[in-house]
C-alpha positions as CSV (number, residue, x, y, z in Angstrom):
1,M,-15.2,-14.8,-6.4
2,S,-12.1,-12.9,-7.6
3,Q,-12.6,-10.5,-10.4
4,K,-9.8,-10.1,-13.0
5,H,-9.2,-6.7,-14.6
6,P,-6.9,-7.1,-17.6
7,I,-4.8,-4.1,-18.6
8,T,-3.1,-4.1,-22.0
9,R,-0.5,-1.9,-23.6
10,R,-3.0,-0.7,-26.1
11,S,-6.1,-0.6,-23.8
12,F,-6.4,3.1,-24.2
13,L,-6.5,2.8,-28.0
14,G,-8.9,-0.1,-27.8
15,K,-11.3,1.4,-25.3
16,S,-11.2,4.7,-27.1
17,A,-12.2,3.1,-30.4
18,A,-14.9,0.9,-28.9
19,G,-18.4,1.9,-29.7
20,L,-17.3,4.8,-32.0
21,T,-18.0,3.1,-35.3
22,S,-21.7,2.4,-35.0
23,A,-22.5,5.3,-37.4
24,A,-20.9,7.4,-40.0
25,F,-22.3,10.7,-41.2
26,S,-21.9,13.1,-44.1
27,S,-20.4,16.5,-43.1
28,A,-23.6,18.3,-43.5
29,L,-25.6,15.9,-41.5
30,L,-22.9,15.8,-38.9
31,E,-23.0,19.5,-38.3
32,T,-26.8,19.3,-38.0
33,L,-26.5,16.6,-35.4
34,L,-23.8,18.2,-33.4
35,S,-25.5,21.6,-33.4
36,S,-28.6,19.9,-32.0
37,T,-26.8,19.5,-28.7
38,G,-27.4,23.1,-28.1
39,C,-23.9,23.7,-26.7
40,K,-21.5,26.5,-27.4
41,S,-17.9,26.9,-26.3
42,G,-17.9,28.1,-22.7
43,P,-17.6,27.2,-19.1
44,G,-19.0,23.7,-19.1
45,G,-20.1,22.1,-15.8
46,T,-23.5,23.3,-14.7
47,A,-23.1,26.8,-16.2
48,G,-22.9,25.4,-19.7
49,A,-25.7,22.8,-19.4
50,S,-28.6,23.2,-21.7
51,V,-32.1,21.7,-21.1
52,I,-32.8,18.4,-22.8
53,L,-36.1,17.5,-21.1
54,D,-38.4,20.0,-19.4
55,D,-38.7,19.8,-15.6
56,D,-42.4,18.9,-15.7
57,V,-41.7,15.9,-18.0
58,L,-38.9,14.7,-15.6
59,A,-41.0,15.3,-12.5
60,K,-43.9,13.2,-13.9
61,A,-41.5,10.4,-15.0
62,V,-39.9,10.3,-11.5
63,S,-43.4,10.4,-9.9
64,L,-44.5,7.4,-12.0
65,L,-41.3,5.6,-11.2
66,V,-41.9,5.5,-7.5
67,G,-45.6,5.5,-7.6
68,K,-46.1,1.8,-6.7
69,G,-44.0,1.7,-3.5
70,A,-40.3,2.0,-4.6
71,D,-38.1,3.5,-1.8
72,F,-36.2,5.7,-4.3
73,G,-36.0,6.4,-8.0
74,D,-34.1,8.5,-10.5
75,V,-34.2,9.3,-14.1
76,F,-30.9,9.8,-16.0
77,V,-31.0,11.6,-19.3
78,E,-27.9,11.6,-21.6
79,R,-27.0,13.1,-24.9
80,A,-23.5,12.6,-26.2
81,A,-21.4,13.1,-29.3
82,F,-18.2,11.1,-29.8
83,D,-15.6,12.3,-32.3
84,S,-12.4,10.3,-33.0
85,I,-9.5,10.6,-35.4
86,M,-6.7,8.1,-35.8
87,S,-3.6,8.0,-37.9
88,D,-1.9,4.6,-38.3
89,D,1.0,4.5,-40.8
90,R,-0.2,7.6,-42.5
91,K,-3.7,6.2,-43.0
92,I,-6.2,8.6,-41.3
93,N,-9.7,7.6,-40.3
94,T,-12.4,9.7,-38.6
95,T,-15.6,8.6,-36.9
96,T,-18.5,10.3,-35.2
97,T,-21.3,8.8,-33.1
98,I,-24.3,10.4,-31.6
99,E,-26.0,8.7,-28.6
100,K,-29.0,9.7,-26.6
101,G,-31.3,8.0,-24.1
102,V,-32.9,7.8,-20.7
103,G,-32.3,5.4,-17.9
104,F,-34.9,4.7,-15.2
105,R,-33.9,3.2,-11.8
106,A,-36.2,2.2,-8.9
107,V,-34.8,0.9,-5.7
108,K,-36.9,-1.3,-3.3
109,E,-35.4,-2.8,-0.1
110,G,-31.9,-2.6,-1.5
111,R,-32.8,-4.2,-4.9
112,T,-32.4,-2.2,-8.1
113,F,-34.8,-2.3,-11.0
114,Y,-33.6,-0.7,-14.2
115,A,-34.7,-0.1,-17.8
116,Y,-33.9,2.4,-20.5
117,T,-35.2,3.9,-23.7
118,D,-33.5,5.8,-26.5
119,S,-36.5,8.0,-27.1
120,F,-37.1,11.5,-25.6
121,E,-40.8,11.3,-26.4
122,P,-42.7,12.0,-23.1
123,E,-45.2,9.2,-23.6
124,R,-42.4,6.7,-24.2
125,L,-40.7,8.0,-21.0
126,Y,-43.9,7.6,-18.9
127,E,-44.4,4.1,-20.3
128,T,-40.9,3.0,-19.3
129,A,-41.3,4.6,-15.9
130,R,-44.5,2.6,-15.3
131,Y,-42.7,-0.6,-16.5
132,V,-40.0,-0.2,-13.9
133,A,-42.5,0.8,-11.2
134,D,-44.5,-2.3,-11.8
135,A,-41.3,-4.4,-11.4
136,A,-40.5,-2.8,-8.1
137,A,-44.1,-2.6,-6.9
138,A,-44.9,-3.3,-3.2
139,P,-47.7,-5.8,-2.6
140,A,-50.1,-3.2,-1.3
141,A,-48.8,-0.2,-3.2
142,S,-51.0,2.9,-3.6
143,S,-52.2,3.5,-7.1
144,A,-51.7,7.3,-6.7
145,P,-48.1,8.4,-7.5
146,P,-46.7,11.1,-5.3
147,V,-46.4,14.7,-6.5
148,I,-42.8,15.6,-6.9
149,T,-41.4,19.1,-7.4
150,L,-37.8,19.3,-8.7
151,A,-35.4,21.9,-7.3
152,P,-32.3,22.6,-9.4
153,L,-28.8,21.9,-8.0
154,A,-26.0,24.3,-8.7
155,S,-22.3,24.0,-8.5
156,G,-19.3,26.4,-8.7
157,L,-17.3,23.9,-10.6
158,A,-16.6,24.8,-14.2
159,F,-14.9,22.8,-17.0
160,P,-14.2,25.0,-20.0
161,I,-14.8,23.4,-23.4
162,T,-13.0,25.4,-26.0
163,P,-13.3,24.7,-28.8
164,L,-16.2,22.3,-29.1
165,P,-15.5,19.3,-31.4
166,S,-18.0,20.7,-34.0
167,E,-16.3,24.1,-34.1
168,T,-13.2,22.7,-35.9
169,A,-13.7,21.3,-39.4
170,V,-12.8,17.7,-39.9
171,N,-10.4,18.6,-42.7
172,A,-8.5,20.9,-40.2
173,K,-8.1,18.0,-37.8
174,I,-6.8,15.8,-40.6
175,D,-4.2,18.4,-41.5
176,V,-3.1,18.5,-37.9
177,F,-2.7,14.7,-37.8
178,K,-0.8,14.7,-41.1
179,A,1.7,17.0,-39.6
180,L,1.9,15.0,-36.4
181,T,2.5,11.8,-38.4
182,D,5.3,13.5,-40.4
183,R,6.8,14.6,-37.1
184,A,6.8,11.1,-35.6
185,W,8.4,9.5,-38.7
186,S,11.1,12.1,-38.8
187,A,12.1,11.6,-35.2
188,D,14.6,9.0,-36.1
189,P,15.4,6.6,-39.0
190,R,14.7,3.7,-36.8
191,V,11.0,4.6,-36.5
192,V,9.0,1.8,-38.3
193,Q,5.4,2.6,-37.3
194,A,3.6,5.6,-35.7
195,I,0.1,5.9,-34.4
196,Q,-1.8,9.0,-33.2
197,F,-5.3,8.9,-31.8
198,M,-7.6,11.6,-30.5
199,R,-11.0,11.3,-28.9
200,E,-13.4,14.2,-28.2
201,I,-16.6,13.6,-26.2
202,L,-19.3,16.1,-25.5
203,R,-21.7,14.7,-22.9
204,Q,-24.8,16.4,-21.5
205,V,-26.7,14.8,-18.6
206,E,-29.7,15.5,-16.5
207,I,-30.5,13.6,-13.3
208,A,-33.9,13.9,-11.6
209,T,-34.5,12.1,-8.3
210,S,-37.5,11.2,-6.3
211,D,-36.2,13.3,-3.4
212,G,-36.9,16.4,-5.5
213,R,-33.5,17.2,-7.0
214,I,-32.5,17.9,-10.6
215,A,-28.9,18.3,-11.7
216,R,-27.7,19.3,-15.2
217,Q,-24.2,19.4,-16.4
218,T,-22.2,19.4,-19.6
219,L,-18.7,17.8,-19.8
220,G,-16.3,17.7,-22.7
221,L,-13.5,15.1,-22.6
222,T,-10.5,15.3,-24.9
223,E,-7.8,12.6,-25.0
224,F,-4.8,12.3,-27.2
225,M,-2.4,9.3,-27.5
226,A,0.8,8.7,-29.5
227,Q,2.4,5.4,-30.0
228,C,5.8,4.8,-31.7
229,F,7.5,1.6,-32.8
230,V,11.2,1.5,-33.5
231,K,13.6,-1.1,-34.8
232,S,17.4,-1.4,-34.4
233,A,19.9,-2.5,-37.0
234,D,20.1,-5.9,-35.4
235,G,16.3,-6.4,-35.5
236,Q,15.3,-5.4,-32.0
237,L,11.8,-4.0,-31.9
238,Q,10.5,-1.7,-29.2
239,V,7.4,0.3,-28.7
240,A,6.3,3.1,-26.3
241,W,3.5,5.5,-26.0
242,D,2.5,8.7,-24.3
243,Q,-0.9,10.4,-23.7
244,R,-2.7,13.4,-22.3
245,G,-6.4,13.9,-21.4
246,A,-8.6,16.5,-19.8
247,Y,-12.2,17.6,-19.3
248,A,-11.5,20.5,-21.6
249,G,-11.4,21.4,-25.3
250,R,-8.3,21.1,-27.5
251,D,-7.1,24.5,-26.3
252,F,-5.8,22.5,-23.3
253,F,-3.2,20.9,-25.5
254,T,-0.5,23.6,-25.4
255,G,2.9,23.9,-23.8
256,E,3.9,20.6,-22.2
257,N,0.5,19.1,-23.1
258,A,0.9,20.0,-26.8
259,F,0.3,17.2,-29.3
260,E,3.8,17.6,-30.6
261,Q,5.2,17.1,-27.1
262,V,3.3,13.8,-26.7
263,V,4.5,12.6,-30.1
264,D,8.1,13.4,-29.3
265,A,7.8,11.8,-25.8
266,A,6.5,8.5,-27.3
267,A,9.4,8.4,-29.8
268,A,12.0,9.3,-27.2
269,K,10.8,6.5,-24.9
270,A,10.8,3.9,-27.6
271,L,14.4,4.9,-28.8
272,K,15.6,4.8,-25.2
273,L,14.4,1.2,-24.9
274,L,16.8,0.2,-27.8
275,E,19.7,1.2,-25.5
276,A,18.2,-0.3,-22.4
277,V,19.7,-3.3,-20.4
278,D,17.7,-6.3,-19.4
279,S,15.8,-5.8,-16.1
280,P,17.3,-7.5,-13.1
281,R,15.4,-10.3,-11.4
282,G,14.5,-10.7,-7.8
283,V,13.1,-8.6,-4.9
284,F,14.2,-5.0,-5.1
285,P,13.1,-1.7,-3.6
286,V,10.9,0.1,-6.2
287,V,10.7,3.9,-6.4
288,L,7.7,5.1,-8.3
289,G,7.8,8.5,-10.1
290,P,4.8,10.8,-10.3
291,G,2.1,10.9,-13.0
292,A,1.2,7.8,-15.0
293,N,2.2,5.5,-12.1
294,G,-1.1,6.4,-10.5
295,V,-2.6,3.6,-12.6
296,L,-0.8,1.1,-10.3
297,F,-2.6,2.4,-7.2
298,H,-5.8,2.8,-9.1
299,E,-5.9,-0.8,-10.0
300,S,-4.2,-2.6,-7.1
301,C,-5.7,-0.5,-4.3
302,G,-8.4,1.8,-5.6
303,H,-10.8,-0.7,-6.9
304,G,-10.7,-2.6,-3.6
305,M,-11.9,0.6,-1.9
306,E,-15.0,1.0,-4.1
307,A,-18.1,0.2,-2.0
308,D,-19.5,-2.5,-4.1
309,L,-16.2,-4.5,-4.1
310,V,-15.8,-3.8,-0.4
311,F,-19.2,-5.2,0.3
312,K,-18.3,-8.3,-1.7
313,G,-15.2,-8.9,0.3
314,S,-12.2,-7.0,-0.9
315,N,-9.1,-6.8,1.3
316,Y,-10.2,-3.4,2.6
317,K,-13.5,-4.6,4.0
318,G,-13.9,-3.8,7.7
319,Q,-10.7,-1.8,7.7
320,I,-11.9,1.7,8.5
321,G,-9.9,3.0,11.4
322,K,-7.2,0.4,10.9
323,R,-3.8,0.6,9.2
324,T,-3.8,-0.3,5.6
325,A,-0.7,1.5,4.4
326,A,2.6,2.8,5.7
327,E,2.9,5.9,7.9
328,G,3.0,9.0,5.7
329,V,0.8,7.5,3.0
330,T,-2.4,9.5,2.3
331,L,-4.6,8.3,-0.6
332,I,-7.2,10.6,-2.0
333,D,-10.0,10.3,-4.5
334,D,-11.0,13.8,-5.7
335,G,-13.7,14.6,-8.2
336,T,-13.2,18.4,-8.0
337,V,-9.7,18.9,-9.6
338,P,-10.1,21.4,-12.4
339,S,-9.9,19.8,-15.9
340,F,-8.9,16.3,-14.6
341,P,-10.8,13.5,-16.5
342,G,-12.4,12.2,-13.3
343,S,-13.9,15.5,-12.2
344,Y,-17.5,16.6,-12.4
345,A,-19.9,18.9,-10.6
346,F,-22.3,16.0,-9.8
347,D,-22.0,12.3,-10.1
348,D,-24.4,10.2,-12.1
349,E,-26.8,10.1,-9.2
350,G,-26.9,13.9,-8.8
351,T,-24.7,13.9,-5.7
352,P,-22.3,16.8,-5.6
353,S,-18.7,15.8,-6.2
354,E,-16.1,16.1,-3.4
355,K,-12.6,15.4,-2.3
356,T,-12.6,12.0,-0.4
357,V,-9.7,11.0,1.9
358,L,-9.5,7.2,1.6
359,V,-6.3,6.6,3.6
360,E,-4.8,9.2,6.0
361,D,-1.3,8.7,7.2
362,G,-1.7,5.0,6.6
363,I,-5.1,4.7,8.3
364,Q,-8.2,3.7,6.3
365,R,-10.8,6.5,6.6
366,N,-13.4,5.9,4.0
367,Y,-14.5,4.1,0.9
368,M,-15.8,5.4,-2.5
369,C,-19.6,5.2,-2.2
370,D,-22.7,5.7,-4.3
371,K,-26.1,5.9,-2.6
372,I,-27.0,2.2,-2.8
373,W,-23.7,0.5,-2.0
374,G,-22.8,3.1,0.5
375,A,-26.0,2.5,2.4
376,K,-25.3,-1.2,2.5
377,L,-22.0,-0.3,4.3
378,G,-23.7,2.3,6.6
379,L,-21.8,5.1,4.8
380,A,-23.0,8.3,3.0
381,S,-22.4,8.7,-0.7
382,T,-19.1,10.4,-1.6
383,G,-20.3,11.5,-5.0
384,S,-18.7,8.4,-6.7
385,G,-21.8,7.0,-8.5
386,R,-20.8,6.6,-12.1
387,R,-22.5,5.1,-15.2
388,Q,-21.0,3.7,-18.3
389,S,-23.9,5.3,-20.1
390,F,-27.7,5.8,-19.8
391,R,-28.0,2.0,-20.5
392,Y,-26.5,1.1,-17.1
393,P,-27.3,1.9,-13.4
394,P,-24.6,3.7,-11.5
395,I,-21.9,1.9,-9.4
396,P,-19.2,3.4,-7.2
397,R,-16.1,4.0,-9.2
398,M,-13.0,6.2,-8.9
399,R,-12.6,9.7,-10.0
400,N,-9.0,11.2,-9.7
401,T,-7.2,8.8,-7.3
402,Y,-3.7,9.8,-6.1
403,I,-1.2,9.5,-3.3
404,D,-0.8,12.9,-1.7
405,K,2.6,14.5,-1.4
406,G,4.6,13.5,1.6
407,T,7.3,15.3,3.6
408,V,10.4,13.5,2.3
409,P,12.0,15.1,-0.9
410,A,11.9,12.8,-3.9
411,A,15.7,13.1,-4.4
412,D,16.3,11.8,-0.8
413,I,14.2,8.7,-1.5
414,V,16.4,7.8,-4.5
415,A,19.6,8.7,-2.6
416,E,18.7,6.4,0.2
417,T,18.2,3.5,-2.2
418,K,21.5,1.6,-2.6
419,R,20.2,-0.7,-5.3
420,G,16.7,-0.8,-6.8
421,V,14.5,0.2,-9.7
422,Y,13.0,3.6,-10.5
423,I,9.8,3.4,-12.5
424,A,8.8,6.5,-14.5
425,D,5.9,4.9,-16.2
426,V,4.2,1.6,-15.3
427,S,1.9,1.5,-18.3
428,G,3.4,-1.7,-19.8
429,G,0.3,-3.9,-19.6
430,G,-0.6,-6.4,-16.9
431,Q,-3.4,-7.9,-14.8
432,V,-4.9,-7.1,-11.5
433,D,-7.3,-9.0,-9.2
434,V,-9.5,-6.1,-7.9
435,I,-10.8,-8.1,-4.9
436,T,-7.5,-9.4,-3.5
437,G,-5.3,-6.6,-4.9
438,N,-2.8,-9.0,-6.4
439,F,-1.2,-7.4,-9.4
440,M,1.4,-8.0,-12.1
441,M,2.2,-5.1,-14.3
442,G,4.8,-4.4,-17.0
443,V,7.0,-1.4,-16.8
444,G,6.8,1.0,-19.7
445,E,9.8,3.2,-18.7
446,G,12.2,2.1,-15.9
447,Y,15.8,2.7,-14.7
448,L,18.2,1.1,-12.4
449,I,19.1,2.8,-9.1
450,E,22.7,2.2,-8.3
451,D,24.5,3.7,-5.3
452,G,21.6,6.1,-4.8
453,K,21.5,7.4,-8.4
454,I,19.2,6.8,-11.3
455,T,21.4,5.3,-14.0
456,R,20.7,2.9,-17.0
457,P,17.3,2.4,-18.6
458,I,15.9,-1.1,-18.3
459,K,13.6,-3.2,-20.5
460,G,11.4,-6.3,-20.0
461,A,10.7,-5.4,-16.3
462,T,7.5,-6.7,-14.6
463,I,6.5,-5.9,-11.0
464,S,4.1,-7.9,-8.9
465,G,2.7,-7.8,-5.4
466,M,-0.4,-7.2,-3.4
467,G,-1.9,-3.7,-3.1
468,V,-2.5,-3.8,0.7
469,E,1.1,-5.0,1.3
470,A,3.0,-3.2,-1.4
């Protein structure tokens, strides 16, 4: 059955806000809760990871988990703090949520059995492990659980987190957002609404596995988005947005990544749309610019190369060694790029991250695999097992997916296009069928190509096609 994956213009804002309003805390209590994470500004990754549960507790829990015949098991421990601040028409709101819990997974003959608890009490952990073990029990299982010794995994990957969310007072963040709001409104008299949103996540995880491994890491994700609405004298309304994000602290947001630059870019894009011409209709060559357009490949091609969707029949099933893209196209999924939001030292199964070549010079070479779905395809894990939280088992999902640079200069590609469209930003909303790769996406920022030159901005453009053919 086809699976629809809707993408909306404000999906970033909606997804960022989701789940962040479940609790509100006084400033004193908030500092106590955040300090309980045991983290300080520093390298992040495995080097900055503190211990949540002792090794002997985790070892016993894993032992109980596979003690009745499961083929494999793991215990996933998570503690996370979510900070968000939003300014909408000069109204500023802040929220903080603390989440913690432990997920237990047992795998027997390809079937997954899963349960979780929000308690860190050892006896509650052992009780949950026994519950999952009973569900996965073999008919003639031994009553004596195996003795498991955990060996720590290390990684050279580091993700600096400076400063931590708790190291900047909430009032200081509010002052920054007041200044950003003033900046957005002063960009032009035609600005009628301005929104800024920042999300900071501090996430600590521990993964203990029945094959005797334990991985610990701390990651800090910071994302900032600005959205600007403008209105012309004749009543035309346009909206645009810009964003940045990194596995880093707010010190990342300097230079071209500065909050002010993001606010200015959103306003400039929106104002440019007021001067844009209507998009032409028909079939045209499309030249995609770098950066945000990766979302098009992410949605139309990338999901179809995730092992669970491949197994279920995506267009890329059975295509390893065959041509799935044009010559010169190399598609990579890389979980090791410093500071990129899809990077990490280990995935959520404890497998070291890596750079995976999916398509090489147009030939399909691999899929994105976790342990379970990869095994069903006869492939090794690529370190792509990811969890939404401790409440969910891992599934294979993308990290940082991109098309590698080619040999033809970008200027030559445009110069060779007599008439077409140049898309600087495809983030205009849309819909993708992740099984077939059929997509329809709005264009956030686009221009006409006329006689080999990028000319007038366009509005109202939508592109459609099929990932494996586009």
